[in-house]
C-alpha positions, 0 to 999 in steps of 0.5 A: 126661591130661598129654599133653593137659592140659599144655604139656610133655605138648603139646610132647612129642607135638609132638616125637615126631610131628615127629621121625616127619615128619623121618625119613619126609622123610629116607626120601622125599628118598633115594627122589627121588634114584633117579629121577635115577639110575634111573628103572626103579629108582625105578619098582620102588620105587613099586610095592613102595610101592603098593597093598600092606597094608604100604604102606596101613598105613604111609600111614595111620600117617603120616597120623595122626601129621601130622594129630595134629602139625597139631592140637597145633601149632594148639592150642599156638599158640591157647594161647600167643596167649591166654596173652600176652594184654595183653602180646603187643606187649611180648613181641614187642619183647622177642623180637627176638633170637628167630629168624624161623622160631621166631616164624613156624612156623605161617605156615611150617607152613600153606605146607608143608601148602598144598603138601603137598596139591598134592603129594599130589593130583599123586602119591598121588591119581594112584598109591596111590589109583588103584592101590586104587580102579581110579579113573584111569589104572591103567597109569600108577598104578606109573610114578612117573618118568612122573609126576615127568617130566611134573610137573617139565617144567613150570618153573612147578612146579619153582619153586613147588616150591623155593619150597615147599622153603625154607619147609620148610627154615626149619620144619624147621631151628627144628623139629628142634632145638626137638624134641630140646630138648623131648625132654631135649637142652637143656643148655649143651652139647648144645643148640648141638650139637642147632642144628647137627645140625638145620641139617645134617640139615634142609639135606641133606633139602632139598637132596635134594628140591631136586635134582629140580626143579633137575634139570629146570630145567637140561634134564637130564630132557628 
C-alpha cells in the first residue's frame, strides 16, 4: 500500500494528520481566550464538550490522528537515519542552510509530547475522564475555569507552559509549511507564501495560548 510503503505516502499521512492537529490547536486556542473574557462562558464550552457522545467521539478521532502522526514521525526519522548511513556527517555539514527547527523536529516533537501528557492529566483527566467514570471530583469536572485558575496561579507551571509553547511554535512553523508543501503548494510562487502563512498561523495560535500564563503571571487572574 503506497501510504505505508512509499516515502511520499508516509509524508502525505504526516501532512494530513499534521494539518488536522493545527486546526484543533486553532480551535483550542480560541476556546482558551474565552476563559480570560468570561469564566462562565468558558465553563459553558467545557460543559458542551464534556461527557457527550460527540465530544467523546471527537476525542477518539483526535487521539487516533495524534498517535498516527507520532508513529509516522518516528518511522520517517528512522528511515532517514538508515538511508544516510555513512554519509551522515557529510549531510550535516551540507545542511547548514536548513533551519534549526527542520533539523530538530523529533526533539521538538518529544518536548511537545512530554508536556501534552502533563496537560492531559491536569485537564482532560480531571474533567472529561471524571465525568465519564465518576472517579474524582465530579463537582469540579465541568468547571474548567477553576482548573485553569488553580494551575496557572502557580508561576512555575506558567513558565513550563511558556517553554512548551516556544517548542510548539518552532515545531509548527516548520510543520505547517512542510505539510502544505507535501500537499502540492511547492512551486516557486507559492512556497515563499506558504512559509509566511505558516509563520503567521503558528504565531497567532501560540500567542493565544500564551495569553493565559501571561495573564496570570501579571496578576490579572488573582
